[in-house]
Structures are given as C-alpha cells and as structure tokens.
N, C-alpha and C positions, 0 to 999 in steps of 0.2 A: 957456058958456066955462069951461074948467077953471081953477082958481086956480093961482098959481105954486107953492104948496106941493104940490098934487096932481101937477102936472107934474114937479116935482122928485122926488117919490116914485116916479113912473112911470119916470123916467130912471134913478134909482138901482137900482130893482128890475130894469129891463131890463139895466143894466150888470152887475149881479150875475149874472144869468142867462147873459150872454155870457161873463163871466169864468169862471163855473162850467163852462160847456160847453167852453170852451177848455182848462181844466185837465183835464177828463175826456178830451177828445180827445187831449191830448198826454201823458197819464200813461203812463209807461214800464211796459208789462205785466210786465217783470221784477220790479217792485216788489211785485207781488201774487201771485207764484208761491210756493207753499209748498214749502220744501225739507225733506226728511226730516231730523230731528234726534234724536240719542239723548237719552234721558231724563236722563242724567248730564252732559249738556253742552248745555243749552238756550241759544239765541242771546240775546245782549244787545248793545246798541251799545257798551258799555264793553269787553266781552269781545272783540268784533270789532276795536275800536280797538287793544287790547293786542296781539292776534294780528297785526294789520297792522304795528305797530312792530317786532315780533319778526321778521316775514317779511322785512323790508327791512334788518335789522341784521346787518352783517358780523361782529360779535363772536360770532355763533353758530358760526363756523368756527374751526378750530384756529389758523390764522395771521391771522385777521381780514381776509381778502380776499374771502370768498365769502358771500353771503346766499342765502336761498331765491329771492329775486327775480333773482339772477344767471342762474339757469337757467330761471326762470319770470318772464319780463319782461312786464308788462302791455301794453306797446306792441307786443309781438310775439305777442299771443294767449296770454300766459302760458307760452310756451316760449322758446327762445333761437335757433331757426332754424339751429342747428348740427347737423352729422351726429351728433356725440356731444358732450355738454357738457364744459366744462373746469372741473375742481375745483381744490382747493388745490394749490400747487406746480406749476401748469400741467399737472396730470395729466388725461388723457382718461378720462371715465367709461365705464361698461360699455355704456350704452344711450342712445338718443335721448330727449331730455326730452319728456314728455307734457304737454299743456296741462292746467292744473287748473281751467279754466273749467267750471262745472257739476259740479265734483267732488262736491258734496253729493248728487248723484243716483246716484253710483257704488255698486254693490252690493259690490264688492271693489276694493281698491287695488293698484297696481303692475301691470306687464306680466304677471306670473305669476298674477295674479288670486287671490292667496293670503292677503292681509290683509283682515280683515273690516271695519275702520274707518279713517277718516282719522286718528284719534287714534294708531293704531298706526303708520300710514305716516309720520307726522311724524318719528319717531325714526330711521328708516332713513337718509335722506340726512345727518342730523346726525352719525352715527357711521361712515358708509361712508368708507373711507380715501381713495378717489379723488374723493370729493365734498367734504363739509365736514370730515371727518376728526377730529371731536371725540370725547370720552368723556363720557357723561352725568354720571358721578360728579365729573368736574372742571368741566364746563360749568355745572351748576346752581349751585354755590357762587359762581361768577363772576357769573352773572346776578343772583343774590340780592343781591349787593353794589351793584347799580345801583339807586339810590333809586327811580327812576321805575317799575321793574319790581316791586320789593318792595312799594312802596306800592299799586300796582294789584292785586297778588296779594292783599294784605290786604283791600282794598276790595271786590273782585269775588268772591273765593273764600273770604275769611276764613281764610287760611292763608299761611304763608311761601311765597315763590316756590320751586316745585319742579317735578318732571317732569310732574305732573298739570296744573299751571297752564300750563306751556309747551305741552304737547300739546293741551290743550283750547282754548287761546287761538288757536293757529295754525290748528287745524282749524275753529274757529268762523269765522275770517276766510275760509278757503277756501270754506266753505259760503255765504258772502255773495256769492261770485263767480258770479252768474247771468247767462247769456247765451242767452236764448231768444226774442229778438225780431228775428230775421233777416227779410229780405224774404220768404223762403219762409214763415216763421211768419205774417207779415202777410197773405200770400196765403191761407193756411189759415184765418185768422181773418176772412176776408171781403173783404179788399182785393184785388180781382181785377186791379188795375192795377199791383201791386207787382212782378210778374214779367214778363219779356219773352217773346216767342214762343219764342226759343231756350231760355230757362230752363225754360219749361213743357214743351217737347219733351224737354229733358234729364231732367226729372222723370219723364216718361212712360217714357223709356228705363230710367232707374234703377229705377223701381218695378214696371214691367210687363214690358218686353221682356227685361231682364237680371236682374230680380228681385234686385237688390242688397240690398233691404230684408230679405232672409232673415237677413243678418248685421248689417246697419246699419238696425235697426228704429226707427221713430218711437216716441216723440218725441225720444229721445236719440241716435238713429242709431248704436246699438250694442246688442248682446245682453248685454254685460258678461262674456261667456264667453271663455275662452282657446281659440283654434283654431289649427290649422296652415294657413297660407294659401299654402303651396307656394312660399315665397320662395326656398328652396334645394332642390335635388333630394336633397341629403344633408346632415346636420348632423354627420357623422362628422369628428372632428378640429376642429370648431368649439368655441371656448371657451364660447360662449353657446348652449345648446340649449333655452332657454326654460323652460317650467314643469317640465321634467324635473329641473331642479336642486333643486326643492323636495321632491319625494317619491321621486326616482330611479325613477319609473314610466316604462317605455319607451314607453307609449302617449301620454306627454306631450311627447315629443321634438318640438321645433319649434313648440310651442304658445305663443302670446302673446295677451294679451287683445285682443279686437276693439276698436279705438279708435273713439271718437265722431267723426263727420264734421262736427260743428258747428265752425265756424271753421277747417275743414280747409285753406282757402286760405292761412291764416296759419301752419299748423303744419308747413311743409316744413323739411327734407327728411323723407321718409316711411319707414315701417317701423321696427321696434325698433332697428335699427342705422343708421338714416338713409341707407340704401344707395340709395334711389330719390329723385331730386331734384325731380321735378315731377309734377303730377296727370296730365299726359299720359302720362308713363312708368308711373305706377301703373296706368292704364287698359290700357296695352300689356301689362303683366305679367299682368293678369287675362284679357285677350282671347286670349292664347296658352294659357290654361288653367293658369297657374302653371308651376312647374318639375317637376311630377309627383312630389312626395314621397309615399311610401307612406301617410303619415298625413294627407295633404292633405284639407281639407274637401271633402265630396262635391259641394257646390254650385259649386265652382270648376272650370268646364269651359270649353273654348274657345268663343269667339263671334266673330262678324264684325260690325263696324260701319264705316260710311263715315267719312271725315275730317270731314265736316260733322256727323255724329252725335257724333263724339268731341268736337268743339267745343261742341255742345249739352250734352253730359254735363258737361264742365268748367264751362260757364256755370251749370248748375244747382248744382253743388257750391260755386261761389263765392257763390251766393245764400244759402247757409247761414251767412254771416258776419254777426255782430252785435257791433260794438265800442262799443255804447252805454254799456257799463260804464266806459269810460275817462272820459267826461264825468260820468257819474252818481257815480262814486266818486273823481273828481278825481285821476286818475293822471297 
C-alpha cells in the first residue's frame, strides 16, 4: 500500500500534467505567430503600451475629437463599418477605412500600395485634412508636454518625445494586432470539426471552382498588390482613380490594393469607397465579371453559381473571422 506522501506526490504530479495539458490545449496560436519587425523598431511590451495609448488618444487630432481608434474600432474589426470614415469637423474622408488587424504582415501600406512601412503610414492620417488634420510640427511639441508620453519616450527610446517615438510606438502597437486563429485556421491546423459542410463547400468553391485564391492567397488572403477589380467601367471624372494618383501612370487607373479577406464579415461596407454593402453583393459583382474596365484584372471573368452555392461561399468567408484579440488584449 502506497504511503500518504507518495499518493500526495502522484496527485500533485497528475494535477500538474492536467493543468499543463489544459494550458497547451487552450493557448491562443496568435501568441506564437512571428510578425515581421524592422530592425529599427523591435517589439517590446512598453513600446506597444505607449502605442496603444496614442492610438486611442483624441489629442492627436487638430480639434481633439478624433483618435486612430475612431476609424479603427477594435469592436468592429478595427474599422468603422461606414461607407467612408468621418474625420474632424464632420468631414467625410476619401476612402473606406481598412482594418489594421494583421497589419504587421503587410508588404505595403495604404490602398495605393505605395508606402513601404507602417511607420510611414502613421503620419498620413495625422496630417490628412479630412481625417485628423494636424501638423506634425505643431503636434509633437504638444504631445511632448504630456508627462506620461515624455517619460515613456525617455524610458523606452532614451530621447525626447518626437516623430520617431510617435510613429514607432503606434506601428509597434499595430503589429501586435494578430488575428490568425479563425475557425478556418483551426480546420487547417487539424480540427476537422471546426467547419460546417456548407463552409467546407464554400472553401472548395473559393479555392478550386472560382479560384479566388489567385488574388486572395493564403495565409493572409491577399497578394498585397494593387489591382483593378472592375468596380467601375470608367474612372473618367472620378476624383479617386486609385494608384494613378501616386505616379500619374495611366496603367494604374482604378488600381487599389487587394484587401485581406480575414475578418471580412466585419469589414463592411466593401471596396475602397464603401460602395458595396454586403458579401452577397460583392459576389454578385464578381459573378457578372466586373464592369469590364479596360485595365480590369484578367482573372475577373463571369461565372455562374446557384443561390445555394452563394450561401456556401458567404459561409466560408464568415469562417475567416477571429475576434479572439478582443479578450486577449482586453479591448
């Protein structure tokens, strides 16, 4: 007969094993995903915390009414679900707000796919007159006077609060926003019960019959490239002609960066101008082969699917939702 001490040891060891197995089983895979990080802006908890504070601070806008989170709301998949965002003085912005979930994986930033880093992107909405409308030369001295920010800049970067601190902190926070554990990901990682029959049928339509993966490639469901998706038959007379505005290259007319489809069920309305309200209508646009713009991507051609197949396709797209970041990051 085993002594009480031996039995206690067995109980404790068994309990430890159970606890350890439970932790391993419930560990959020997002926590172990490696996000590409520039050598001049390595991640740290303190830097991310500073960036988070700045991201939610309305003092970054000229009139103190708009923060980054106004247009990129965590509860709405880090966009605002408006056709076009509303900036200072009630002004409508030029484009639909893109989600910044998984922004750390982007090879370029902005719809025009022309900015090479998140650090560069941070400056744009801060100074855009229809968004936050500020001037960096005026904003930085104001933020430096805030003791919390100045102290953090000294502690983390060993320098006064400046544009370097501002852009590196906010971009570090954005890189912490990982959302790669959808039910589809769980299926791909071996949990064959995570998707329904309709969702699996939708995945087969998406990847094989319709070959949507040509532009919405795994694992990020984007190629990161600006393409013309035939949203309009002509951009003549339209104020926003896409990437054309960057280099005035006529071959770039109507080209906007292919968006990631991760959390696409949360990122409505769709397209750069928010002109399509639902996933069903997005599918309808592509099923008719777009609007036949001369520069339209060659893969966008007419196809026919039944109403049941359309529902399956929408079901699959919804399976790409992962909002675990809300609880993990306490939003």
